[in-house]
N, C-alpha and C positions, 0 to 999 in steps of 0.2 A: 700337210707339210711333207716335203720330199727331201731326201739327202742324195746328192749326186757327186760323181768324181770318177776318176780312172781307177784301175786296178791298184789294190793296196793302199788306198787313201784313208782307210779306217772308218768308212761309212757305217758298216754293221755294228762295230763297237760303239760308236757314238749314237747310233740309233737306239740301241738297247739302253744306254745310259740315259739318253734323253726322255725316252718312254718312262723309265723308272722315276726320273725327277719330276715329270709331270703328274704321274700317278700319286707321288708323295704330296702333291698339291691338290689332291682330290679331283683331278681331271680325268675323265674317262678316256683311255687311250687304246687304240688298236695298232699294234706294231706289225708291219708286214713287209714284204719284199718283192722285188721283180728281177727277172722273170720268176713267177711263182705267186705265192700268197694264197692261193685257193688250190684244191686238190687237182683239178684239171690243168691249171697253169703250171703247178709243180711237175706234172708229167711232161709238159712241153719244155720246161726248163732243163730237164735231163737231155733232151734232144739238142738243145742249143749249147749247153756248157761242157758237154763231153764229146769225145771222138776227135778226129782230125781237124786241124784248123781250117782246112778247105772243104769241110763236109757239106756246108751249105753256101749257096750264092747270096749276094747281098739282099736281093729282092725276097728270096725265100726266107732269110733270116727276119726281115722286117715284117713279113706276113705271119710268120710263127710267133714273133713277139707280140704282134697286134692281137692275134688269137688268144694268147695267154693274157694279155692285158684286158681284153673285153671280158673274159671269164673272171678275172680278178676284180674288176669294177663291178660286175653283176653280183658276185658272190660275197665280196668282202667290203670294198671301198664304199659303194653305194649305200648298202644297208648300214654301215657304220655311221656315215655322215647323217643318214636319215634319223638314226637313233640319238643324234647329238654327241657322238663319240669322235674325239680327235683321231685322225689317222696319221701315223708316221710311217712313211714308206721309203724303204731303201731302194731307190731308183723309181723312175716313172718315165714319162714321154720324153723328157730331155735326153735320157740315155739313148734312145732310139735316134734322135736327131744327131747326137754326137757320134755314136758308133756306126750306125748304117749310113747316116749322112756325111758327116765330116770324115769319118774313118774309112768307109767303103766307097764313098763318092755318089751316093744316090741323091737325087734331086731333093733339096731341102723343102721346096714348095709343095711337091708331091707327098713327102712324108708328113709335113704339117697337116695337110688336108686329111691324110689317112688317119692320123692320130686324133684330130678333132672329131672325125666320124667315130672312131673306135670308143672314145671316152665321152661322147655327147657333150663336147666343149668343156669338160671338167678341167679346172686349172688349180694347181696348188696355191694356197694363200702365202706360203713362203717356201723357197728352195735354198737349202744350204749346199754350196758347192765347195767340197774339199779338194783343194789344189795342191799338188806337189810334183817335183820333176819325175818324168816317166821312169828314169832308172832307179830312183828310190822306191817308187811304188811297185814296180815289177820285182825288185829284190825282196821287198817285204812280203808281197804275195807269194813268190815262189819259196820263200822260207817257210811261210805258213803251210803251204801245201805239202812240202817235203817230198818224199819218195812214195807217197801212197798211190796205189794203182787204181784207175777208174775215177779219180777225182775230177772235180769241175775246173779243169785248167785249159780248156780249148782257147779261150781269149788270151790267157797268159802266154800261149805259145806263138801268138802272132807277133810280128817284128816290132821293134821299137819305133819305126817310121809310122806304122799304123796307130800306135798308142800316142804318139806326139800329135798326130792329126786330131785324135780324140780330145786330148788336153786343149789344143787350140780351139776346137769346136766348143767345149764347155765354156772357156773364157769368152768366146765370141757371143754365145748365148747369154752369158751373165751381163756382158756389156750392153747388150741390146735390150735387157729387161731389168734394170737396176731396182726397180721398186719391188720385184718378186725375189731376186737373187741376193744372197749374201755370200761372198767369196771368203773362205777360211783357209788360213795357212796350215796345211796338214803336215808340215814337216815339224812342227812343234810337238813337245811331249803330249801324250794322251790326255792327262789332266788339264794341261793348259788349253788344249783344243776344246775339251769339254766346257771349261769355264767360258770360252768365247762363244760356243754354241748356246749355252744358257743365257748369256747376256743378249745375244741377237734375238732369241726367242722371246725373252722379256720385253725388249724394246719394240720388236716388230709385231707381236701377237698379244702377250699377256697385258701389257700396259694399255693397248688399244681396247681390250675387252673389259678392263677393270671398271 
């Protein structure tokens, strides 16, 4: 299961809450994130999320993300699924399509082929897309980051035009795959968003496995 969305959408908060809720139901859960999730991928994350906004070109970003994702799949996701553990991942392949494809303008077909190769065709059973206006998301994210030096704010410093392309991209991806995606209004209060998340997971996954 993956959680997707733009900056400040509340994915990380909801991912933690969702994992705790599933564990309370005696479901084995591995909570993870991208870029990152494994030691090697976390090192690559630092390259991607810090420094100047123009530090990397779009193709380089896609390749760095793909290297991190492959290590993540090899070290964390694959072994967890093999062991029968549910994986809750804060971002996965859809983020690459939205950020590097819709956001930076790379060819979507090429990115899809690259991601299929990187993850050996692995697809989430459910993707929760947290949607909210870009201005709200960026304001939330910048408030959270504050004035800290060296924080992971490289993407937050890209302009709102870029982030609006990302939002459009995520919504386009969701419209093209409604069986996998569930779009959630992330402007609602955290507790209310959590209730929607739990209901969607119950309807889409838990009831089907009961």
